[in-house]
TITIRO-434230 format. One line per field, with one value per residue (C-alpha): residue number from 1; x, y, z. Coordinates in steps of 0.001 Angstrom, whole numbers, plus 500000, padded with zeros to 6 digits. Each point is the difference from the previous one (the first is absolute). Layout:
N
num (NUM,...);
east (X,...);
north (Y,...);
up (Z,...);
# end
This chain:
216
num (1,2,3,4,5,6,7,8,9,10,11,12,13,14,15,16,17,18,19,20,21,22,23,24,25,26,27,28,29,30,31,32,33,34,35,36,37,38,39,40,41,42,43,44,45,46,47,48,49,50,51,52,53,54,55,56,57,58,59,60,61,62,63,64,65,66,67,68,69,70,71,72,73,74,75,76,77,78,79,80,81,82,83,84,85,86,87,88,89,90,91,92,93,94,95,96,97,98,99,100,101,102,103,104,105,106,107,108,109,110,111,112,113,114,115,116,117,118,119,120,121,122,123,124,125,126,127,128,129,130,131,132,133,134,135,136,137,138,139,140,141,142,143,144,145,146,147,148,149,150,151,152,153,154,155,156,157,158,159,160,161,162,163,164,165,166,167,168,169,170,171,172,173,174,175,176,177,178,179,180,181,182,183,184,185,186,187,188,189,190,191,192,193,194,195,196,197,198,199,200,201,202,203,204,205,206,207,208,209,210,211,212,213,214,215,216);
east (747453,499772,500145,499698,496692,499616,500935,501964,498553,502126,499468,497749,500582,501013,496913,500313,497700,498927,501060,503640,502758,501242,503333,498219,497602,502905,501730,496804,499447,503612,499644,496795,501560,503037,497741,498093,503202,501491,496805,500102,503655,499228,497089,502198,502707,497537,498357,503409,501001,496726,500385,503582,498923,497926,503154,502916,500593,499652,503602,501316,498259,502441,499569,501012,497272,497369,501118,500169,496557,498504,501616,501659,503575,501854,499998,496223,499855,502194,498130,496905,501153,502949,499399,497759,498391,499087,498286,497869,499229,498786,497876,498475,499440,497846,498114,499216,499047,497456,498568,499894,498092,497373,499740,499367,496338,499376,499624,502244,497648,496676,501173,502825,498914,499633,503471,501474,498282,501441,503485,499870,498806,502928,502504,498446,500672,503750,500274,502678,502281,499241,500891,503306,500898,499218,502020,502904,500171,498568,497087,501443,499936,496301,499284,502007,498155,496658,500967,501061,496776,497936,501994,500062,498163,501537,499984,501942,502997,497948,500198,496388,499711,503474,499308,496457,501268,502672,497376,497508,502609,501593,496682,498572,503237,500377,496419,500489,503385,498581,497024,502185,502541,497181,498656,497059,498452,497280,497464,499927,496656,501208,503192,498191,497536,502808,502003,496929,499201,503579,500300,496671,500070,503708,500946,496385,500586,502864,497760,498326,503282,502059,502586,500395,503333,500195,502589,501571);
north (587919,499412,496450,498475,498439,497986,496621,499218,498023,496872,499066,497124,497376,496499,497852,496715,497487,496680,498177,501076,497642,500482,501464,502430,501024,500707,502110,501924,500645,501138,502335,501472,500488,501715,502340,500925,500527,502217,502042,500496,501097,502508,501406,500383,501775,502369,500773,500608,502515,501900,500108,501250,502733,501480,500933,500019,501593,497433,500510,499286,496644,497090,496321,499239,502315,498280,496444,500703,501634,497198,497282,498334,499360,502048,496883,499833,503674,499526,496857,502150,503542,501661,503473,502203,501230,496417,499651,503043,498593,496774,501845,502267,497161,498187,503151,500987,496427,500007,503350,498874,496849,502093,502328,497202,499847,503494,501317,503104,501799,499379,499478,502516,501390,496547,499079,503146,499377,496485,501268,502717,497537,497725,502848,501225,496583,500311,503802,500044,497697,501846,503328,498592,498866,503427,501785,497650,501488,496927,501640,498892,496399,500342,501423,497261,497304,501609,500155,496337,498918,501903,498737,496243,499107,498330,503339,501831,500660,501650,503780,500772,497760,500990,503730,499595,498048,502641,502765,498395,498649,503439,501747,497496,499700,503761,500307,497182,501377,503475,498519,497898,502771,502386,497509,499087,503448,499175,497315,496890,501111,503523,498845,497236,502600,502296,497234,498504,503418,500478,496531,500072,503608,500749,503474,501154,500218,502532,502937,498252,499175,502939,497718,501762,501504,503602,502741,500875);
up (275048,496263,498765,496577,501030,496843,498603,496903,497121,500064,496397,501029,502678,499010,500139,501891,498269,501445,496824,500292,501071,503591,498850,497674,502769,502344,497342,499250,503712,500417,497010,501394,503436,498448,498022,503138,501982,497273,499788,503779,499859,497228,501978,503087,497988,498352,503336,501584,497324,500327,503793,499743,497603,502831,501937,497523,496592,497233,498839,503511,500439,499647,499197,503576,501306,497860,500768,503732,500065,497883,502122,497005,498934,497397,497822,500203,499046,496926,498935,499597,499188,498313,501422,502144,496792,499107,503375,499247,496555,501584,502527,497349,497536,502536,500999,496416,499106,502823,498894,496362,500887,501757,496972,497492,500996,498568,496467,499925,497602,501718,503601,500229,503355,501545,498780,501530,503331,500061,499167,502639,502633,499133,500283,503256,501555,499349,500211,502773,497999,496764,501645,501264,496492,498580,502672,499288,496497,498282,498137,496649,501199,500831,496543,498265,501934,499170,496324,500010,501671,497418,497032,500304,496797,496969,498182,502716,497728,497280,499781,500915,503086,501204,499931,501299,503008,500655,499799,502358,502424,500284,500542,502465,501981,500342,501267,502518,501083,500661,501836,502293,500632,500923,502555,497759,500438,497441,500822,497824,498543,499198,498314,498102,498669,498834,498335,498326,498536,498802,498492,498185,498802,499623,498786,500286,503775,499730,500830,502940,501698,498717,498380,496678,498984,501160,499786,503330);
# end
């Protein structure tokens, strides 16, 4: 059974310091406990939606279905999410944030293959959930989340960075989508080799992979 199997970044827990007044310490502890409780509720809701997607079409899943499966009230649902799509956004945001953190250790120019292997390993861990999202017709949401995760710099609204992020997010997402939908028929090493070649050599690889424009 698919579960969200991840934890939300809470935005930082309130720190309870020994120098605080008793009332302030109680408030800080209450704030921290509320953050942890809300994070747990969100994780339950996200896991419930993913589980329901195994047996029901995405469009047929109701708020009542999700709340019942998650073991939370409708009020708790609406305190955290406005829609099923927002639940998916939350799930994907956490997944991509985890993958991005693991990629930060690599230089994309000199360690392209290592970065791809890390990305593929991250996707492999959540492949069942990823496949459900694709089959629910939410591929655009995956691409948008990928684009957002790649375009978080201060210059993200400039023309060059905006189009570059769209280019790479589209290419990478389509590769990952095809890989997951085809039950990861290429090994991580094989796919990392292909993508490293494509990314470093660009159009020079058209002949090798028969991707040039041809008359039909």
